[in-house]
C-alpha atoms as one frame of an Amber mdcrd trajectory, in Angstrom:
protein
   0.000   0.000   0.000   1.291   3.481  -0.870   1.079   5.764   2.159   2.726
   8.641   0.344  -0.505  10.532  -0.371  -3.075  10.679   2.383  -5.873  13.156
   1.728  -5.895  15.976   4.248  -9.639  15.656   4.749  -9.230  12.052   5.918
  -6.549  13.009   8.423  -8.646  15.904   9.721 -11.740  13.698   9.998  -9.786
  11.085  11.939  -8.323  13.745  14.203 -11.757  15.175  14.901 -13.184  11.759
  15.717 -10.354  10.878  18.091  -9.280   7.928  15.953  -5.751   9.277  15.523
  -4.640   7.548  18.675  -4.779   4.304  16.680  -3.582   5.751  13.341  -0.073
   4.989  12.135   1.205   6.603   8.967   4.150   4.962   7.236   6.459   7.067
   5.106   9.364   5.938   2.990  11.916   8.726   3.273  13.944   7.361   0.396
  11.098   8.343  -1.930  11.379  12.059  -1.341  14.543  12.918   0.551  16.520
  13.200  -2.628  14.132  15.748  -4.103  14.303  17.849  -0.943  18.094  17.722
  -1.066  18.085  18.824  -4.678  15.989  21.811  -3.654  18.251  22.532  -0.670
  21.328  22.280  -2.861  19.926  24.730  -5.420  18.939  27.191  -2.679  22.378
  26.997  -1.062  24.102  27.513  -4.393  21.944  30.559  -5.146  22.618  32.021
  -1.679  26.377  31.450  -2.035  26.340  33.220  -5.408  24.363  36.133  -3.908
  26.802  36.421  -1.007  29.756  36.284  -3.399  28.317  39.115  -5.480  27.681
  41.237  -2.382  31.218  40.553  -1.125  32.677  41.647  -4.478  30.601  44.830
  -4.414  31.663  45.674  -0.849  35.326  45.001  -1.596  35.140  47.250  -4.666
  33.653  50.016  -2.507  36.457  49.641   0.008  39.103  49.648  -2.717  37.703
  52.842  -4.267  38.818  54.918  -1.266  35.682  57.047  -1.524  33.908  55.737
   1.577  33.554  57.661   4.820  34.541  56.176   8.176  31.017  54.982   9.067
  30.615  53.488   5.572  33.904  51.616   5.952  32.739  50.291   9.321  29.440
  49.160   7.779  31.292  47.412   4.934  33.458  45.628   7.493  30.383  44.532
   9.444  28.708  43.234   6.277  31.888  41.425   5.180  32.083  39.686   8.573
  28.445  38.666   8.278  29.007  37.375   4.735  32.063  35.373   5.839  30.108
  33.764   8.706  27.097  32.939   6.528  29.330  31.579   3.764  31.156  29.325
   6.236  27.834  28.016   7.566  26.518  27.331   4.049  29.742  25.626   3.006
  29.592  23.377   6.070  25.967  22.501   5.326  26.903  21.902   1.654  29.476
  19.307   2.725  26.971  17.629   5.067  24.381  17.613   2.303  26.700  15.920
  -0.166  27.589  13.309   2.441  23.878  12.623   2.955  23.229  12.456  -0.791
  26.131  10.027  -1.180  24.742   7.878   1.632  21.286   7.889   0.017  22.568
   6.971  -3.424  24.943   4.280  -2.154  22.116   2.810  -0.062  19.894   2.549
  -3.151  22.512   0.763  -5.247
């Protein structure tokens, strides 16, 4: 039996009747984890590209020599934030690829 698609109305009706205490829903994660990871991977890649573009723009502003003291401080703050977010995304990227590898090797 395919438990992947359970109509919401059925679940709500069972919840309202109190029958959920006896209801068990089985889900095969291997059926849709990969798709979620593909979406996560695309989102991370897009965010890394966005951060890279912002970093380039900030560095160009700093190199121009035309910024005031407060603007330089703000660029430094943004660059620190970008570096931290990039490091977090890169770490998650590595974890994600390890999980994808585990999923694909488990299906072979």
